[in-house]
C-alpha positions, 0 to 999 in steps of 0.5 A: 499499499505504501509503495502505491502511495509513493508511486501515486505521489511521484505521478502527481508530481510529474503531472504538475511538472509537465503542466507547468512546462506546458503552461510556461514553456522552456524558452526562458530556461534556455535564455537563463542557461545561455547567460550563465556567469561562471564567476558567480557559480564559483561564489555560489559553490563557496557559499554552498560548501561553507554552509555544509561545513557549518552543518557538520561543525554544529553536529560535531559540537552537539555530538561531543557532548554525548560521545566522542565524534569521528573526524570532521571530514567523516561528519561532512560526508555523513551529512551530505549522504543523509541529505541526499537520501532524504531528498530522494525519499518522499518523507523528506530530510528526516529520512536521511537521519538514520543514514547519518546514525548508521555511518556514525555507528560504523565509525565506532560510536554507540548506537544510542549516542549516535542517534541522540547526537543526530536527534539533537542536531535535527531539533536545533535545525528545526527550531532555527528553520522555524524562527527564520521562516517567521522572520522571512515571512514577516520581512516579505509581508512588510515589504508588500505595503506593510500588510500581510495577506491571508496566505502569509498570515496563515503561514506565520500563525502555523509556524508559530504554533509549530514552534510552540508545540515543539517547545512542550517536549523540550521543556519536559526534557529540560525538567527531566521528564520523558515525553517518549515514555508512553510510546516505549510502554506501548512498544513493550506490549507488542513483543520481545522485538518491539521491547528491544527497540523500546530499550534502544529508544529509552537509551537515546532519549536518556542522552537527549534528556542529559543534553538539554539539562546539562548543556544549555550553552551548547544548545544556544551555540548550536542555534547561533551556528544555525543562524550563520548557516542561514546567512550562508544559504541566503548568499548561496541562493543569491549567487546561484540565481544571479549566475543565471541572470535571475535578479530578485529582491531580498524579501522575494529571495527570502520567500523563495527559500521558505517555499523551497523548504515547504516543497520538501515537506510534500510527500513526493520523491525529491518534492517533484513538481512541488518545488517548481509550483511553489516558486511559481506561486511566490513570484506570482505573488511578489512580482506578477511573473509566474513564468520567472518563478518556473525558471527559478524552480528549475534552477533550484532543481539543478541545485538540489540535483547537484548536491544530491549527486555529491551526497550519493558519491559521499555515501558510495565512498563510505561503502554500501556494506556499512549496515553490516559492519556492526549490525546497525539495523539491530536494536541490540547493537546500540553499544560498541 
């Protein structure tokens, strides 16, 4: 059943992409490709590499509070591999986190420690993304006659509610409570194998709990690194679009980034069709030029495809046998 849903999502995405291509054509894309500026692409690569190095530095900062972490180069490769996996699967970025855990585990880090490090890193990134989304939508709304329309207002309210909802389990962890305990109890009632997974989940939650209780400074340092990464990504997007002669204002660029993030939440492999449709919507609202939005969506598709290819190469370099090296898929293999 799940396979059928995934195929249906991919088919719908392809249909949306084909419809957009029929509506707007590919002439503008040809023009954009013809005026590529290599010097801007080099600057774009610099910002992109710096942002991904920042991801790894934040991850290492968090991981060291739980256990010894592998060298930075391995963390960079693992992050790239995880992002590539998450991009290709319909469940989004979080799909790549087990890959990150597995690669860390294969390097000798305990399973629960590796899982906790990835979980905390993802939580920090999620909080940062929500804060930035709220700021970006606010800037875009103020730039448009100082008033938010219904779609942007809805997005603002939704982001604030999600951020508030995330604060509840974080506050529980800080107070020493276990938000996943009810789930663990249910799992234990389903048999011995589920009980083993519940034990692994408890051990991971223990490490996460200790982090939020004893390392608040590292948490805020991680948030600061996340904000620096966001600045690098703004530069990355700016120089990427500028390389193709696509010049947009800063408020529009910020909304392009928000739309890209939302497109990844669509349950379709690689956000197929959703990325392009989101950019068409943003440019239609911001400039009244939906056709330019389609071209921007295709350029961003090239951007995502490039970094996905880099991530898959990183995963291949680490070897396809990593799950078998230490039984990473077994709930009993949570410690070295």
